[in-house]
N, C-alpha and C positions, 0 to 999 in steps of 0.2 A: 458405433455411436448412434444414439437415437435422438432425433430432434423432436422436441415438443413445440407445438405452436404456442406462442405467447398470447394471452388473452388481449384482445384489442381494448385499450382504455376507453375508446369512444363508445363501445357497446354498453358499458356501465353507465356512462353519462346519458346515453340515449334512453336506456331503460328508466333511469331516474326522471328524466324529463317527461317521458310518456306517463309515468306513474303520477307525477305532480299535475300534469295536464288533466288526466282522468279524475284525480281527486278534486281538482278545482271545478270541473264540470259537474261532478256528482254533488259537491257541497253547494253549488249554485242552485241545484234543483230542490234541495231540502232545507235551505236556509229560510228562517222565518221572514215574512214580509212585515215591514213596519207600517202601522196605521198612520195616516197623516195626523199631525198634531191638530188639536182642536183650535179653531180660530180664537184669538184673544181680542176682545173688543178694544178699540183704540180709545183711551181716556183723553178727554180734552178738558183741562182745568179752565174754568171760566172766571173764577175769582176766589179769593181767600182773604181773611183778616190777617193782620200783622201778628207774628208770633210774639207773645208776651211771656217772658220768664220772670217770675216775681223776684224782687230784691232779696238777696241772701240765698237764693237758690242757685247752686253752682253745678253746671254740667261738667263731667269728667272729660278732660281733653283727650281726644282719640277714641272715646267710647262710642259705640254705635247704639243708638236708641231706636228700636224698631216698634212701630205702631201698626197694628192690623185694623182694617175697617172694611165696610162694604159700601160700594157706590150703588145706590138704588136706581131703578129705571128713570126716575125723574131727575137724577143728578145729585140728590142729597146724599150725605154721608151718614151711616148708622153703625152701631156696634163697635165703636172705637175701643181698642184694648191695647195696652202696652205689653210687649213681650218681656220686658226686663224689670217689671215690678211696679210699685205704686209711689215712687218718689215724686218730688216736686217737678222735676224735669219731665217725667213721664206724664204727670197730670197736665202740665202746660201743653205738651204735644198732643194729648188726647183732646183737649179743649180746642186747640188750633185746627186739627184736621176736621173737626166737626163743622168748621166754618167754610171748608172747601165746597165749592159748587162746580159740578161737572156738567158737560153737555149731556142731554138725555141718551140713555142706552136702551137696548132691547131687553136686557135682563140684568138682575142684580149681579155685581161683579166684585169678588174679593180682591183686596189690595193690601200690600205690605209696603210701608213707607219707612225708610231709614233716614235718620238725622244724626249728624255728628258735628260737634263744635270744633273748630280749628282756630288756634290762636297763634299769633306771630308778633314779634316786636317790629316796630318801625325803625328804619335807619334814618337818622337825621342828616 
């Protein structure tokens, strides 16, 4: 009778552990470094007119109306544009955001503004 030595199950686990450790060390050396995100200027809204939506102009409940604009270094808003078209709600929002007045900034800053109407019934 010949006895064969049985493989030690720990040897397989040890090899796997060493391989994973080596792989993680090597991948750490070649992984890309992330550049820090550019600083975003803090916008401080100083004032705005009241939003006026004309009579008969109905916003769709739950729809998001996005308006893009630029805040200039002196705090004024320019280049207001609606992302979702030229309806009466979009026009009212473009007119409204042009009344926004921000604290001065170091450079012009692009902004996206989302507006959504939410309606609910009152319980008596």
